[in-house]
C-alpha positions in Angstrom: 86.5 -8.8 -46.8 89.0 -7.5 -49.3 92.6 -7.5 -48.1 94.1 -4.0 -47.5 96.7 -4.9 -50.0 94.1 -5.4 -52.7 92.1 -2.2 -52.5 92.8 0.8 -54.7 93.0 3.8 -52.3 93.5 6.5 -55.0 91.5 5.8 -58.1 88.1 6.7 -56.7 89.5 10.1 -55.6 91.3 10.8 -58.8 88.3 9.8 -60.9 86.2 12.4 -59.2 88.8 15.1 -58.7 91.2 15.0 -61.6 94.6 16.6 -61.8 96.2 17.8 -65.0 99.9 18.4 -65.5 101.4 20.9 -67.9 105.1 20.8 -68.7 106.5 24.4 -68.9 110.3 24.0 -68.5 113.0 21.5 -69.1 116.7 22.4 -68.8 119.0 24.5 -66.7 118.0 27.6 -64.8 120.3 30.5 -64.0 119.9 33.3 -61.5 116.6 33.7 -59.6 113.4 32.1 -61.0 110.2 33.0 -59.2 106.9 31.1 -59.2 103.8 33.0 -58.3 100.9 31.6 -56.4 97.9 31.1 -58.7 94.4 29.9 -57.5 93.9 26.2 -57.9 97.5 25.6 -59.2 100.3 23.5 -57.7 103.8 22.7 -59.0 105.9 19.5 -59.4 109.6 20.2 -60.0 112.2 17.6 -60.7 115.8 18.5 -59.9 117.7 16.2 -62.2 121.2 17.1 -61.3 123.2 19.9 -59.6 122.5 21.9 -56.5 120.0 24.7 -55.7 118.6 26.9 -53.0 114.8 27.3 -52.6 113.3 30.3 -50.9 109.8 31.2 -49.5 108.2 34.3 -48.2 108.5 35.0 -44.5 104.8 34.4 -43.8 104.5 31.2 -45.9 104.8 28.9 -43.0 107.7 27.2 -44.7 111.5 27.6 -44.1 112.8 30.8 -45.7 115.6 28.9 -47.4 116.1 25.2 -48.3 119.3 23.8 -49.9 119.1 20.8 -52.1 122.3 18.9 -52.9 120.9 15.8 -54.6 118.3 14.9 -57.4 114.9 15.6 -55.8 111.2 16.0 -56.3 109.6 19.2 -55.1 105.8 19.0 -54.8 103.6 22.1 -54.0 100.0 20.8 -54.0 98.6 24.3 -53.2 99.3 27.8 -54.5 102.4 29.0 -52.7 105.0 31.5 -54.1 108.6 30.2 -54.2 111.8 30.9 -55.9 114.9 29.0 -57.2 118.4 30.4 -56.8 120.9 29.0 -59.2 124.4 30.1 -60.3 125.4 29.3 -63.9 128.4 27.3 -62.7 126.3 24.9 -60.7 124.8 23.3 -63.8 121.5 22.5 -62.1 118.9 20.9 -64.5 115.1 21.0 -64.0 112.0 19.5 -65.4 108.9 21.4 -64.2 105.1 21.1 -64.5 102.2 23.1 -63.3 99.4 21.1 -61.7 95.7 22.1 -62.1 93.5 20.3 -59.5 89.8 20.0 -60.0 88.2 21.9 -57.1 91.3 23.9 -56.4 91.9 24.1 -52.6 88.7 22.1 -52.1 90.2 19.1 -53.8 90.3 16.5 -51.0 93.9 15.4 -51.8 95.2 18.9 -52.0 93.5 19.8 -48.7 95.1 16.8 -47.0 98.7 17.3 -48.0 101.4 19.4 -46.5 102.3 22.7 -48.3 105.6 21.3 -49.6 107.0 17.8 -50.1 110.7 17.4 -50.9 112.0 13.9 -51.6 115.2 12.4 -53.1 114.4 10.8 -56.4 115.7 7.4 -55.2 113.3 7.4 -52.2 110.2 6.5 -54.3 110.1 2.9 -55.5 109.5 2.5 -59.2 110.0 6.1 -60.0 113.2 5.7 -62.1 111.5 4.1 -65.2 108.8 6.9 -65.3 111.5 9.6 -65.0 113.6 8.0 -67.7 110.6 8.1 -70.1 109.8 11.7 -69.0 113.4 12.9 -69.6 113.5 11.1 -73.0 110.5 13.1 -74.1 111.7 16.5 -72.7 115.3 16.2 -73.9 114.3 16.3 -77.6 111.3 17.4 -79.6 109.3 14.7 -81.3 105.7 14.4 -82.4 103.4 14.5 -79.3 106.3 15.1 -76.9 104.5 17.8 -74.9 101.3 15.9 -74.6 103.2 12.7 -73.6 105.4 14.6 -71.1 102.2 16.0 -69.4 100.8 12.5 -69.0 104.1 11.2 -67.7 104.2 14.0 -65.1 100.8 12.8 -64.0 102.2 9.2 -63.6 105.0 10.6 -61.5 102.5 12.4 -59.3 100.4 9.3 -58.8 103.6 7.4 -57.8 104.4 10.2 -55.4 100.9 10.1 -53.9 101.3 6.4 -53.3 104.5 7.0 -51.5 102.9 9.7 -49.3 100.1 7.3 -48.3 102.6 4.6 -47.4 104.9 7.1 -45.5 102.7 9.8 -44.0 104.9 10.4 -40.9 108.1 10.6 -42.9 106.5 13.2 -45.2 105.0 15.2 -42.4 101.4 14.7 -43.5 98.9 16.1 -41.0 95.9 14.1 -39.7 93.4 13.8 -42.4 92.5 11.9 -45.6 96.1 10.7 -46.3 96.7 9.4 -42.8 93.4 7.7 -42.9 94.2 5.9 -46.2 97.5 4.8 -44.7 95.7 2.9 -41.9 94.7 -0.4 -43.5 91.4 -0.9 -41.6 90.3 2.7 -42.0 91.3 2.6 -45.7 88.6 -0.1 -46.2 85.9 2.2 -45.0 87.2 5.4 -46.6 87.4 3.8 -50.1 83.8 2.6 -49.6 82.7 6.1 -48.7 84.5 7.6 -51.7 83.1 5.0 -54.1 79.6 4.9 -52.8 78.8 8.3 -51.2 75.0 7.9 -51.7 74.7 4.8 -49.6 72.8 5.2 -46.3 76.0 4.9 -44.2 75.7 4.4 -40.5 78.5 4.2 -38.0 77.9 0.4 -37.8 78.1 0.1 -41.5 81.4 2.0 -41.8 82.8 0.0 -38.8 81.8 -3.3 -40.5 83.7 -2.3 -43.7 86.8 -1.6 -41.5 86.4 -4.9 -39.7 86.2 -3.1 -36.3 83.7 -2.6 -33.5 81.8 0.7 -33.6 83.6 2.1 -30.6 87.0 1.2 -31.8 86.3 2.4 -35.3 85.0 5.8 -34.1 87.9 6.4 -31.7 90.6 5.3 -34.2 89.0 7.3 -37.0 88.9 10.5 -34.9 92.5 10.1 -33.9 93.9 9.2 -37.3 91.7 11.4 -39.6 91.0 14.2 -37.2 87.3 14.1 -37.6 84.4 11.9 -36.6 83.2 9.5 -39.3 79.9 11.4 -39.6 81.7 14.7 -40.1 84.0 13.3 -42.7 81.1 11.7 -44.6 79.3 15.1 -44.5 82.3 17.0 -45.7 83.0 14.4 -48.5 79.4 14.7 -49.7 79.6 18.5 -49.7 82.8 18.5 -51.6 81.2 16.3 -54.2 78.1 18.5 -54.2 80.2 21.6 -54.8 82.0 19.9 -57.7 78.7 19.0 -59.3 77.2 22.4 -58.8 80.1 23.9 -60.7 79.2 21.7 -63.6 75.7 23.3 -63.7 73.8 20.3 -62.4 70.6 20.8 -60.4 70.7 20.4 -56.7 67.8 18.0 -56.7 69.7 15.5 -58.8 72.8 15.9 -56.7 70.9 15.4 -53.5 69.4 12.1 -54.7 72.9 10.8 -55.8 74.4 11.7 -52.5 71.8 9.9 -50.4 69.7 12.9 -49.2 65.9 12.7 -49.1 65.4 15.8 -51.1 67.1 19.0 -52.2 66.1 20.9 -49.0 68.0 18.4 -46.8 71.2 18.9 -48.8 70.7 22.7 -48.9 70.2 22.8 -45.1 73.4 20.9 -44.5 75.2 22.9 -47.1 74.2 26.2 -45.5 75.0 24.9 -42.0 78.6 23.8 -42.9 79.6 26.2 -45.6 77.8 29.3 -44.2 75.8 30.2 -47.3 73.2 28.5 -49.5 74.2 26.5 -52.5 72.9 29.3 -54.8 74.9 32.0 -53.1 78.0 29.8 -52.9 77.8 29.2 -56.6 77.4 32.9 -57.3 80.4 33.7 -55.2 82.5 31.0 -56.8 81.7 32.3 -60.2 
């Protein structure tokens, strides 16, 4: 069996549900700068120097006011309005990117993360070289700087996601995909499900991938991930089905790839768990 240290817990997810970063600001900010919530869009802000106050709406579920006094990353995986408060004398300096996630709120990584992650820059191992390259591209305009800065922001995001998988409790990550990937035995099974969703997975087969007995695997999975293995697999397949439906692919082909006997079997499960048929869901999404 592959060692937990040798499996790639992120690539199969990011291959299927991509994220694209778009640099939109680099430099100081003065006064109040507000960021509106837009469907499917998150934000990654880098406070390079200085101090700032961050505010949220009363019903956001986050603290109304957060004060930052050291260089930090601020990561909003989901749409959530927020504002920066800066006085010109503070000299705060920011580099900011918008993040567009495939699938929006249905993106499995987005769905699994807390609404806000705030981390000192020096908390993430290996982040300094990536930030140095990013700042070098944003501090002066050269050929391809904007495109390269966008890609470097995506590198920073992957490094942040790695840190979150390795430190879920410190980051306040709720039970779900991220906490499952942080558990070495469950990660073996989850990566297999993500990479081979069309296989005829049984509880015994998933437990074997994790190197656990069926009963121990089922109990640990439910505690750490917050769902039974069967429910997680069904939701993962439905998330993939929704992504493929958005691309205009026929449900018959999708059903075959995801391990269902026919399109009717997938449609029944889709209607049962989503509340509407695939056709109606696609019309509503459009």
